[in-house]
C-alpha positions, -999 to 999 in steps of 0.1 A, spaced: -195 258 533 -172 228 529 -136 235 519 -124 226 484 -99 198 480 -74 225 470 -80 243 503 -78 210 522 -45 201 506 -30 234 514 -43 232 549 -27 198 555 6 210 540 6 240 563 -3 219 594 -36 237 597 -59 207 592 -48 182 618 -65 148 614 -77 154 578 -74 124 555 -66 131 518 -58 101 496 -41 119 467 -43 104 432 -24 103 409 10 101 424 7 92 461 -20 66 452 -10 53 418 -10 18 403 9 -3 379 -11 -11 348 -10 -49 354 -24 -43 390 -56 -29 375 -57 -58 350 -54 -83 380 -81 -64 399 -106 -67 370 -100 -105 371 -107 -103 409 -141 -86 404 -134 -49 399 -153 -32 372 -133 -28 339 -135 10 343 -111 7 372 -84 12 346 -96 48 342 -81 73 366 -112 94 373 -134 63 378 -107 48 401 -108 80 422 -146 78 426 -145 40 433 -120 43 462 -130 78 472 -96 93 464 -88 130 461 -77 140 426 -46 160 420 -44 180 387 -9 174 374 3 197 346 12 169 322 6 191 292 37 211 301 67 190 290 90 193 320 83 164 343 87 126 337 56 105 335 52 68 330 28 74 301 45 61 270 38 27 256 48 5 227 31 -26 215 55 -56 218 40 -89 208 4 -78 217 14 -65 251 25 -30 262 60 -19 272 52 12 293 79 37 302 87 73 310 111 96 293 128 129 302 113 161 286 130 159 252 114 179 224 113 166 198 111 130 208 134 104 193 119 82 166 109 48 179 129 22 160 127 -16 161 164 -27 160 160 -65 163 134 -90 172 130 -127 178 104 -150 193 111 -139 229 125 -104 229 125 -71 210 153 -46 209 142 -10 202 151 27 206 124 44 226 112 81 225 139 90 250 167 77 228 174 47 250 182 14 234 165 -14 253 157 -51 251 123 -61 265 105 -94 268 75 -99 245 59 -122 271 65 -99 301 70 -63 288 59 -50 321 92 -62 337 122 -39 338 139 -39 304 176 -44 298 192 -10 289 217 -15 261 228 20 252 220 56 260 219 88 239 245 107 259 280 92 261 304 122 260 306 159 253 298 156 216 266 135 222 256 159 250 258 189 228 236 172 203 211 160 229 210 194 246 192 208 215 161 188 226 161 206 259 151 241 248 125 255 272 109 275 244 103 246 219 67 250 208 61 213 215 68 218 252 38 239 258 0 236 252 -8 254 220 -38 273 236 -18 286 266 -42 314 277 -72 291 276 -52 263 292 -41 285 321 -77 298 326 -90 262 327 -64 251 353 -70 282 374 -107 273 376 -100 240 393 -110 234 429 -85 205 432 -48 209 440 -25 216 411 10 200 409 38 210 387 64 183 380 97 200 377 118 169 369 152 161 384 189 166 382 206 133 389 175 114 378 174 130 344 211 126 337 209 90 347 182 85 321 204 101 294 236 83 303 228 53 324 237 50 361 272 35 359 285 59 332 271 89 352 288 77 384 321 74 366 316 108 349 312 125 383 349 117 388 363 116 353 346 147 339 328 166 367 328 198 345 306 179 320 282 168 347 280 204 360 272 216 325 244 191 322 229 200 356 233 237 347 213 232 315 186 212 333 183 240 359 180 266 331 153 245 315 135 242 348 137 279 358 125 291 324 95 268 324 87 273 361 89 311 356 63 311 328 40 287 346 40 307 378 32 339 359 -1 325 347 -11 295 368 -18 291 405 2 261 415 -3 244 449 28 221 450 58 210 430 74 176 426 109 165 418 118 130 406 152 117 414 153 80 424 188 83 436 190 61 467 192 24 472 184 2 502 210 16 526 217 51 513 223 75 484 240 66 451 264 95 455 280 109 486 263 138 506 294 159 498 288 154 460 251 161 465 258 194 482 283 204 456 265 195 424 228 197 433 219 219 463 228 253 447 209 244 415 178 231 435 178 264 453 175 285 422 143 266 413 128 263 448 134 300 456 115 308 424 87 285 435 85 299 470 85 335 458 52 326 441 38 310 473 46 274 463 61 262 496 51 225 494 79 210 473 82 172 472 108 148 459 100 113 447 130 90 454 131 54 462 156 39 487 169 51 520 167 89 522 181 94 557 214 110 546 199 132 519 168 146 537 187 173 556 204 184 523 171 184 504 156 206 532 186 229 529 179 231 492 143 241 497 126 207 492 105 197 521 82 168 511 91 132 506 75 102 490 73 71 489 95 65 520 100 28 513 99 8 545 122 -20 533 149 6 528 146 17 564 125 49 562 102 55 591 77 84 588 70 84 625 107 88 634 111 115 607 82 135 621 97 133 656 131 144 642 120 172 618 86 183 632 68 207 609 98 213 587 89 182 567 60 169 547 55 131 544 36 108 520 35 70 517 54 47 541 27 20 544 47 -11 538 35 -28 505 47 -61 519 20 -60 546 -7 -63 519 6 -98 510 3 -112 545 -30 -107 564 -55 -81 574 -42 -81 610 -6 -75 598 -18 -47 575 -40 -32 602 -10 -32 626 11 -14 600 -16 12 595 -24 18 632 13 21 642 17 51 618 -14 67 604 -32 79 636 -3 99 650 9 111 616 -26 124 606 -30 141 639 4 158 635 -6 171 601 15 173 569 10 137 560 -7 119 531 -10 81 537 -3 57 508 17 26 500 54 31 499 54 30 460 29 24 432 5 -4 441 21 -36 427 1 -64 409 5 -89 438 -16 -67 461 -51 -82 462 -81 -60 455 -97 -71 487 -67 -60 507 -65 -26 490 -102 -21 498 -95 -30 534 -66 -6 535 -89 23 522 -116 15 548 -91 12 576 -78 47 568 -113 60 567 -119 44 601 -89 62 615 -102 95 602 -137 89 615 -152 86 581 -179 62 570 -167 30 554 -172 23 517 -194 -6 506 -184 -21 473 
């Protein structure tokens, strides 16, 4: 009897299925909306825009993410601006803020989104990063008001048919991921990056209060989920590094974040959830040992342009670390030979060592040609000794 995808995922994470290839979607293999639109123009069927169809088309392995539980952050909100879609993610605020159009001209629209952020976005190119004009949390008073939206027991945070929902999830043969959110990442969304960095010095007690409340939200939600649902892995979202290193010092990270991470990761591990990933862009080198200390042992996307090298990390940390991503997205813009070289330098040895899920080092961007992504999938299958796909 063949193992289920849930069993395969757990086996890879526990270094028991060396050489096994799993192409996990969504998350490790995910796509910008405009990428899929471009691929339809290049000959892909229109159904490629649908997650389940995409998984079958590329022979990807589906991960069941618990999106119905409002704790993580997903890029699943959209607002029509001039006939195109501004797509964004928001922290888990319940209730949401009311979307409000503040100003509009021929080129741009200024609005308040469901996360309470005031942004200006282009009507012609809403897929581009908007300009952030204001944030809902600016000081202690606005934090006290905002905090009311972070009650773990707000009815809107949970599926209304909880028992039926848990039973349905537990019947799945695919791996189940719980998105637990972030600490730095969430507060940055509430305040903006620069105000948060100043606040760490000007009012560290306020930052600690915010992180403490996030940790309370996370532990309460995680505790209820683990009581009723069999979870295979968890995912944090932080995005707290840039090209050469972290946005705060390792000393600050250890002081503000490590103890609070531990409260959540110890709860997860007590229920057998020992594959705990963090999604952070940028160079992770200085923070990886601290994340490991905090109980987080998986890392994605491992951006190559920022200096991350999955092969070197495997040599340094051995089986203490789970890896995903690290295939340089820039190689897809060059040639098949360059892409093949990038794959063959990393994937064979990483697959054989276990604990690795190959993917691009971020979401697939719209300048990646469909033909190159197909070649990528078939080259991975070749490495794993699987039959190539004919499209």
